C-alpha positions as CSV (number, residue, x, y, z in Angstrom):
1,V,-49.5,15.0,-40.7
2,R,-50.0,15.2,-36.8
3,H,-51.0,11.7,-36.5
4,V,-47.7,10.6,-37.0
5,A,-45.9,13.3,-35.4
6,D,-47.6,11.3,-32.3
7,V,-46.9,8.2,-33.4
8,I,-43.2,8.8,-34.1
9,V,-42.9,10.5,-30.5
10,D,-45.6,8.1,-28.4
11,E,-44.3,4.8,-30.2
12,G,-41.3,5.6,-31.8
13,F,-38.7,7.0,-29.2
14,L,-40.5,4.8,-26.4
15,H,-39.0,1.3,-27.9
16,A,-35.4,4.0,-28.4
17,D,-35.7,4.8,-24.7
18,E,-36.8,1.0,-23.6
19,A,-33.6,0.2,-25.7
20,L,-31.4,2.3,-24.1
21,E,-32.1,2.1,-20.9
22,P,-30.4,-0.6,-19.3
23,G,-27.5,0.7,-21.0
24,G,-27.8,3.7,-18.9
25,V,-28.1,5.4,-21.8
26,A,-30.9,8.9,-22.3
27,R,-31.8,9.5,-25.3
28,R,-31.3,13.4,-26.8
29,L,-34.0,13.8,-29.6
30,H,-36.8,15.9,-29.0
31,P,-40.4,15.2,-31.1
32,Q,-39.9,16.7,-35.4
33,H,-41.4,19.2,-36.0
34,P,-45.5,18.9,-37.8
35,A,-43.6,20.8,-40.4
36,F,-40.9,18.2,-40.8
37,V,-43.1,15.1,-40.2
38,E,-45.0,16.9,-43.1
39,F,-42.2,17.4,-45.9
40,C,-41.6,14.0,-44.9
41,V,-44.6,12.3,-45.6
42,S,-44.6,14.3,-48.6
43,L,-41.6,12.5,-50.1
44,P,-41.6,9.8,-53.0
45,A,-40.1,6.8,-51.6
46,T,-37.8,7.1,-54.2
47,A,-36.2,10.3,-52.9
48,M,-35.2,8.6,-49.7
49,R,-34.1,5.1,-51.4
50,T,-31.5,5.1,-54.4
51,A,-30.8,2.3,-56.0
52,G,-31.2,0.6,-52.4
53,E,-28.7,2.8,-50.8
54,P,-30.1,4.1,-47.8
55,K,-29.9,7.8,-46.6
56,A,-29.6,8.3,-50.4
57,M,-31.1,11.8,-50.2
58,L,-29.0,13.3,-46.8
59,K,-26.4,12.1,-48.8
60,R,-26.7,14.0,-52.0
61,L,-27.6,16.9,-49.4
62,L,-24.4,16.3,-47.4
63,A,-22.2,16.4,-50.8
64,R,-22.5,20.1,-51.3
65,Y,-20.7,20.9,-48.0
66,V,-19.0,17.9,-47.3
67,P,-16.2,15.6,-48.8
68,R,-17.1,12.1,-50.3
69,T,-14.5,10.7,-48.3
70,L,-16.7,11.4,-45.2
71,T,-20.0,10.1,-46.7
72,D,-19.0,7.5,-48.7
73,R,-17.7,4.7,-46.5
74,P,-18.7,2.2,-44.2
75,K,-19.7,3.2,-40.1
76,Q,-17.5,3.1,-38.0
77,G,-18.2,3.3,-34.2
78,F,-15.6,4.5,-31.6
79,G,-14.0,2.9,-29.0
80,V,-14.0,3.9,-25.6
81,P,-10.8,5.0,-24.4
82,L,-10.7,2.3,-21.0
83,R,-6.1,2.1,-21.3
84,D,-5.9,5.8,-21.3
85,W,-8.9,6.6,-18.6
86,L,-6.8,3.5,-16.0
87,R,-3.8,5.1,-16.7
88,G,-5.1,8.7,-15.6
89,P,-8.7,10.1,-14.4
90,L,-9.5,6.2,-13.8
91,R,-6.1,4.9,-12.5
92,I,-6.5,5.6,-7.9
93,W,-10.0,4.0,-8.3
94,A,-8.0,0.8,-10.2
95,S,-6.0,0.4,-7.7
96,D,-7.5,0.7,-4.8
97,L,-10.7,-2.0,-5.8
98,L,-7.6,-4.2,-7.8
99,A,-5.0,-3.6,-4.3
100,A,-4.1,-7.1,-3.3
101,E,-5.5,-7.3,0.3
102,R,-9.0,-6.4,-1.4
103,L,-8.4,-9.2,-4.2
104,T,-6.7,-11.8,-1.5
105,R,-9.7,-10.9,1.1
106,D,-12.4,-12.2,-1.6
107,G,-10.3,-14.5,-2.6
108,Y,-11.9,-15.3,-6.6
109,L,-8.8,-14.5,-8.1
110,Q,-5.1,-14.1,-8.0
111,P,-3.9,-11.1,-6.9
112,R,-0.2,-11.0,-8.7
113,A,-1.4,-12.2,-11.5
114,V,-4.2,-8.8,-11.1
115,G,-1.2,-6.9,-9.8
116,E,1.0,-7.7,-12.9
117,K,-1.0,-6.7,-14.9
118,L,-2.7,-3.5,-13.2
119,Q,1.0,-2.4,-13.0
120,A,2.3,-3.6,-16.3
121,H,-0.6,-1.5,-18.0
122,L,-0.1,1.5,-15.3
123,N,3.6,1.7,-16.5
124,G,3.0,1.9,-19.8
125,D,4.4,-1.4,-20.9
126,A,1.1,-2.9,-22.5
127,D,-2.5,-2.5,-22.7
128,W,-4.1,-4.8,-20.3
129,S,-7.3,-2.5,-20.5
130,A,-9.5,-5.1,-21.8
131,L,-9.2,-7.5,-19.0
132,L,-8.5,-4.7,-16.7
133,W,-12.1,-3.6,-17.0
134,D,-13.5,-7.0,-16.7
135,V,-11.9,-7.7,-13.3
136,L,-12.7,-4.4,-12.0
137,M,-16.3,-5.0,-13.3
138,F,-16.6,-8.1,-11.2
139,Q,-15.2,-6.2,-8.4
140,G,-17.3,-3.6,-8.3
141,W,-20.5,-5.8,-8.5
142,L,-18.7,-7.9,-5.5
143,D,-18.8,-4.4,-3.5
144,A,-22.1,-3.0,-4.5
145,R,-23.2,-6.9,-3.9
146,R,-21.5,-6.5,-0.5
147,Q,-22.5,-3.4,0.7
148,S,-26.3,-4.7,-0.1
149,G,-25.8,-7.4,2.1
150,S,-26.5,-10.4,-0.6
151,S,-24.6,-14.1,-0.7
152,G,-23.9,-16.0,-3.8
């Protein structure tokens, strides 16, 4: 059992770290307690997967405490609230990065078109958050290249 726990920690967590690192995400899992690993290893395979349903045992346990409407449904992701962030806490940053003078100087984007989209978004007339985020990331990349002395 100790070997299994070591393999999970050494192999599995290493792969998780490698997968998450490029996105700047830090994993906050701690090594599994040996008693828990021993319990899991002792379970029959049918306890872990019933009739082809993954996490069957976990779902049965949760059913005691959580309504089935929360456990018997497809996975749901979560969206980043860009619309609200760009209108709120990131408003000044976005406005500075997408200032017409800066866009004109850089020469890659059409300042008028970007400015119209930004104003419509900030005023609540439209949700241009996805497009604006792409433009903001491009401008941020340009700034980083400029600061590092890179060209092209």
